[in-house]
N, C-alpha and C positions, 0 to 999 in steps of 0.2 A: 875684196873691196865693195863697199858697200853704199850708194846713193841716196841719200833723200833730200830732193828737192838739188839744193844747193850745195848742201853740205856732202862732204863724203870722206867716210871712214875706212881707215887700211889699219888691220893688225900687223904690229912690225913686235918682234920681240916676242917681252912679257905685256904689252899690251894694245892701246890705239892709237893711231894721230887723226885727230880731225882736221879735214882743212876746211876752211871758213871763207877763203878770201870771196868765191863768187857769190856767196852770200852776202856778205860786207860791200861790195860792189853793186849790186841789186839794192841793197838797203841805200847808198848814197847815190847812187845814179848814175855811176859811171861805168864806162865800156874797159873792158881790157886793151881794146887799140889807143884809148883815150891815156889810159892809164900809163901804158906800155909807152908812148910820146912823150909823155910830161915826164916819166922819171929815166928814160933815154936804155930801156931794160928791155933784150930779144923779147917777141912776143911768144916763142914755143916755152923760154923759162916761166914768165907770165902764165900761162896752160897749165904746166907741168904740175905747177907751186896748186894751183885752182883743181888741178884735176884729183891731185894727190900721187901723180907718177913721178914726184920729182924724187933724186937717189940719193943727191948731193944739193948743200943750204949753203950760199952764196950769204954771208951775215952784211953784206954792203946792200945786197939786191933787198934782203928785206928791212934792214935797216929804212934805205927809199919807200921803199912800200910803204911802211909805218909812219913816215914820216910826212908820206904823200896825201894820205887815208885819217890819219892824225888816230894812232889807234893804237894799242900793243901788241906786243908779238901772238898772245893768246886768243885776240880775236882775228886771227888769220890761221895761225895753228897750234893745236891744243895737242899735249899727251897724256892721257891716262893709261895707267899701269894697274892692269888687272888686279882685282884683289881675290887670291887663294886662301880657301877654308879651310 
């Protein structure tokens, strides 16, 4: 796991997941606590998504986050497959 500011990168399989929720929240000046209350989601779930420690994804939670932040899924979590040469 590699953290750069508010972005966390995790090697998974043949690629890398980038977790950008904390960066997006900072840009929109919204705290994790406020979002948690507003979308009625457990803080631990929000924290795991933000820190890249989540192991299973609840699509309904991701949809609520995207709706709340008016963003797309790739603004929160991104997967890039490694390029083999």
